[in-house]
C-alpha positions as CSV (number, residue, x, y, z in Angstrom):
1,Q,-48.4,-10.9,20.8
2,V,-46.6,-9.1,18.0
3,Q,-45.5,-5.6,19.0
4,L,-43.8,-3.2,16.7
5,V,-42.7,0.3,17.6
6,E,-41.5,2.6,14.8
7,S,-39.6,5.7,15.5
8,G,-37.3,8.2,13.8
9,G,-39.7,10.1,11.5
10,G,-39.9,13.8,11.2
11,L,-39.7,16.8,8.9
12,V,-36.8,16.9,6.5
13,Q,-36.0,19.0,3.4
14,P,-35.8,17.4,0.0
15,G,-32.4,15.8,-0.5
16,G,-32.1,15.1,3.2
17,S,-31.8,11.9,5.2
18,L,-33.6,10.1,8.0
19,R,-33.1,6.8,9.7
20,L,-36.2,4.9,10.9
21,S,-36.0,2.3,13.6
22,C,-38.4,-0.5,14.5
23,A,-38.3,-2.3,17.8
24,A,-39.9,-5.7,17.6
25,S,-41.1,-8.0,20.4
26,G,-43.6,-10.8,21.0
27,F,-42.2,-13.2,18.4
28,T,-38.9,-14.9,17.4
29,F,-37.6,-11.9,15.5
30,S,-34.5,-13.7,14.0
31,V,-36.5,-16.2,11.9
32,Y,-38.8,-13.7,10.1
33,T,-38.3,-11.6,7.0
34,M,-39.0,-8.0,8.0
35,M,-40.5,-5.4,5.8
36,W,-41.1,-1.6,5.7
37,Y,-44.3,-0.3,4.3
38,R,-45.5,3.2,3.8
39,Q,-48.9,4.9,3.3
40,A,-49.2,8.3,1.8
41,P,-52.4,10.4,2.3
42,G,-55.2,9.1,0.0
43,R,-53.1,6.2,-1.2
44,Q,-52.9,2.5,-0.4
45,R,-50.2,1.1,1.8
46,E,-47.2,-0.1,-0.2
47,S,-44.2,-2.2,0.5
48,V,-40.9,-0.3,0.4
49,A,-38.2,-2.8,1.4
50,A,-37.7,-6.2,2.8
51,I,-34.8,-8.0,4.5
52,S,-34.4,-11.8,5.0
53,A,-34.2,-13.3,8.4
54,S,-30.4,-13.5,8.3
55,G,-30.1,-10.1,6.8
56,G,-28.3,-11.5,3.8
57,S,-30.9,-10.6,1.2
58,T,-32.8,-7.4,0.7
59,T,-35.3,-6.1,-1.9
60,Y,-36.6,-2.7,-2.6
61,A,-39.4,-1.0,-4.4
62,D,-38.3,0.6,-7.7
63,S,-39.2,4.0,-6.3
64,V,-36.7,3.8,-3.5
65,K,-34.0,1.6,-5.0
66,G,-30.6,3.2,-4.6
67,R,-31.8,5.7,-2.0
68,F,-33.1,3.6,0.9
69,T,-31.2,0.9,2.8
70,I,-32.9,-1.7,5.1
71,S,-30.9,-3.4,7.8
72,R,-31.5,-5.4,10.9
73,D,-29.9,-6.3,14.2
74,N,-31.1,-9.7,15.4
75,A,-29.4,-9.4,18.7
76,K,-31.4,-6.3,19.5
77,N,-34.7,-7.3,17.6
78,M,-34.4,-4.1,15.6
79,V,-34.9,-3.3,11.9
80,Y,-33.9,0.0,10.3
81,L,-34.5,2.0,7.2
82,Q,-31.9,4.5,6.2
83,M,-33.5,7.0,3.8
84,D,-31.2,9.2,1.7
85,S,-31.9,11.7,-1.1
86,L,-35.4,12.1,0.2
87,K,-38.1,13.4,-2.2
88,S,-41.5,15.0,-1.5
89,E,-43.1,11.9,-2.8
90,D,-41.5,9.9,0.1
91,T,-43.9,11.7,2.5
92,A,-45.9,9.1,4.2
93,V,-46.5,7.2,7.4
94,Y,-43.9,4.4,7.6
95,Y,-44.6,1.0,9.2
96,C,-42.5,-2.1,9.8
97,K,-44.0,-5.6,9.7
98,A,-42.9,-9.2,10.1
99,A,-43.7,-10.6,6.7
100,T,-46.0,-13.5,7.6
101,L,-47.4,-12.3,10.9
102,K,-50.4,-10.2,11.6
103,G,-49.9,-6.9,13.4
104,W,-48.9,-3.4,12.7
105,G,-47.2,-0.8,14.8
106,Q,-48.5,2.8,15.0
107,G,-46.1,4.0,12.3
108,T,-43.8,7.0,12.1
109,Q,-44.6,10.1,10.0
110,V,-42.1,11.3,7.5
111,I,-42.6,14.6,5.8
112,V,-40.3,15.8,3.1
113,S,-40.9,19.5,2.4
114,S,-38.9,22.7,2.0
């Protein structure tokens, strides 16, 4: 059973940084591409970043490129999202997901506000 537990969200001022973490279990973590998604109030869930199984390839949504960095630790079954230069439009609930598996975690709330 896929289990994903996101953490690290919170309230941050514009221009600030946060590091999100996702603990994965219930599947062979090291063979799956992992992704971060976000869902802002009143909007559809959107993909933010993806990282290949080995960690050697990453992709980002245009809206976060150059500001967010996805990484993973296959020894710990963890995936991370370093978010820098945060903007108010980054306010959302953030979720991690194994790319081709069903199942979502509870998400972690990020609020960017002064």
